[in-house]
C-alpha positions as CSV (number, residue, x, y, z in Angstrom):
1,S,104.7,118.7,61.8
2,V,101.2,120.2,62.2
3,Q,99.6,120.0,65.6
4,P,96.1,118.4,65.6
5,G,93.1,120.5,66.5
6,Y,91.2,119.2,69.6
7,P,87.8,118.1,68.4
8,P,85.2,120.3,70.2
9,M,83.0,117.4,71.3
10,A,85.9,115.5,72.7
11,K,87.0,118.6,74.6
12,R,83.5,119.1,76.1
13,Q,83.4,115.4,77.1
14,G,86.9,115.6,78.6
15,V,88.3,112.9,76.3
16,E,92.1,112.7,76.5
17,G,94.6,110.0,75.3
18,D,97.1,108.9,72.8
19,V,96.3,108.0,69.2
20,T,98.7,105.6,67.5
21,I,98.8,105.6,63.7
22,E,100.7,103.4,61.3
23,A,101.5,105.2,58.1
24,T,103.4,104.8,54.8
25,I,105.8,107.6,54.0
26,D,106.5,107.7,50.3
27,A,109.8,108.3,48.6
28,T,109.1,112.1,48.4
29,G,108.4,112.3,52.2
30,K,104.6,112.6,52.0
31,V,102.4,110.7,54.3
32,G,100.4,108.1,52.3
33,G,98.1,105.4,53.6
34,M,97.3,105.6,57.3
35,K,95.5,103.4,59.8
36,V,94.7,103.9,63.4
37,V,96.3,101.3,65.6
38,S,94.8,102.5,68.9
39,G,93.3,105.5,70.7
40,P,90.0,107.1,71.6
41,V,87.6,107.1,68.7
42,A,86.7,110.8,69.3
43,L,90.3,111.8,68.7
44,Q,91.3,109.5,65.8
45,Q,90.2,111.7,62.9
46,A,91.9,114.8,64.2
47,A,95.1,112.9,64.6
48,M,94.9,111.5,61.0
49,D,94.0,115.0,59.6
50,A,97.1,116.5,61.3
51,M,99.4,113.7,60.3
52,S,98.3,113.9,56.6
53,M,99.8,117.4,56.5
54,W,103.2,116.3,57.9
55,K,106.3,116.1,55.7
56,Y,109.1,113.7,56.3
57,E,112.7,113.5,55.2
58,P,112.5,110.4,52.9
59,A,114.3,107.3,54.0
60,K,117.2,106.3,51.8
61,L,118.5,102.9,50.6
62,N,121.8,102.9,48.7
63,G,121.5,106.7,48.5
64,Q,118.1,106.6,46.8
65,P,114.8,107.8,48.5
66,V,112.4,104.9,49.3
67,A,109.0,104.5,50.9
68,M,108.9,103.3,54.5
69,Q,106.4,102.4,57.2
70,T,106.3,104.3,60.5
71,R,104.2,104.3,63.6
72,V,103.5,107.6,65.4
73,T,101.7,108.3,68.6
74,I,99.9,111.7,69.0
75,R,99.0,112.8,72.5
76,F,95.8,114.7,73.3
77,K,95.8,116.3,76.7
78,L,93.4,119.0,78.0
79,H,95.1,121.8,79.9
C-alpha cells in the first residue's frame, strides 16, 4: 500500500484524524469506485489518492477471483 501524503494546508492548520473509505476491489485486485464514509474534509482527497494506488490480492469464490467491497480507515497524525 502507498502511504498518503499529508496535505500542506491540513498540516499548517494542525488537522489530524481518520478517513474511512468504502471501496470496490475488482477481480484483478485493483481499487475501483471509492466513497468517503467519514473523516476531515481536508484529508479526504489525500486518502483517496493513496488508496487508488493500492493493489489487493483478489477475493475468491469457488477458486475464481471476484470483486468485493471493503472499508478502510487511513489515519493522519502529525508528529
